C-alpha positions in Angstrom: -1.7 14.5 9.7 -4.0 15.3 12.3 -7.2 15.4 10.5 -6.7 11.6 9.6 -6.2 10.6 13.1 -8.8 11.8 15.9 -6.9 12.9 19.2 -7.6 15.4 21.5 -3.3 15.6 21.7 -1.6 16.9 19.2 1.7 16.3 20.6 1.2 12.9 21.5 0.1 11.8 18.0 3.0 13.0 16.3 5.2 11.8 18.5 3.6 7.7 18.4 3.5 8.2 14.7 7.3 9.1 15.5 7.6 6.6 17.3 6.7 3.7 15.1 8.4 5.2 11.6 11.4 5.1 13.6 11.0 1.4 13.9 9.5 0.7 10.9 13.4 2.2 9.6 15.7 -0.2 11.8 15.3 -3.1 9.5 14.9 -1.1 6.6 18.5 0.3 7.9 20.2 -2.6 8.2 18.8 -4.4 4.7 20.1 -1.7 2.7 23.4 -2.1 4.8 23.2 -5.6 4.3 22.5 -5.3 0.5 25.4 -2.9 0.3 27.8 -5.0 1.4 26.4 -7.0 -1.7 26.1 -5.1 -4.4 25.1 -0.7 -3.9 22.0 -1.3 -7.2 20.2 -4.0 -4.6 20.1 -0.7 -2.7 18.0 0.9 -5.2 16.1 -2.0 -5.9 15.1 -1.6 -2.2 14.3 2.2 -2.2 11.8 1.1 -5.5 10.8 -1.4 -3.6 9.4 0.5 -0.7 7.8 3.6 -2.7 5.5 0.6 -4.5 4.4 -0.4 -1.9 3.9 2.6 -0.4 1.9 3.5 -3.1 0.3 0.6 -3.3 -0.8 0.8 0.3 -1.0 4.5 0.9 -2.4 5.3 -2.5 -3.4 9.3 -3.7 -7.1 9.8 -3.3 -8.7 12.1 -5.9 -9.9 14.5 -3.1 -6.5 14.3 -1.1 -4.6 16.0 -4.2 -7.3 18.3 -4.7 -7.0 19.3 -0.9 -3.3 19.7 -1.2 -3.7 22.0 -4.3 -6.3 24.3 -2.7 -3.6 25.0 -0.2 -0.2 25.7 -1.9 
């Protein structure tokens, strides 16, 4: 993540990203709790929807995949 964000402080960058992640997780958790009270399959649909939206918003590029393979 530090390669994608131009920052001189690695700890601040990761801390801010963690704060944003936590703020985005809260509505998802509340929605999942509400959906499980209706029917448990709806939670699986919510998870699948989140996956599709994430892959559409942040596609895996060929250069990113190649970089990941070289490190392993």
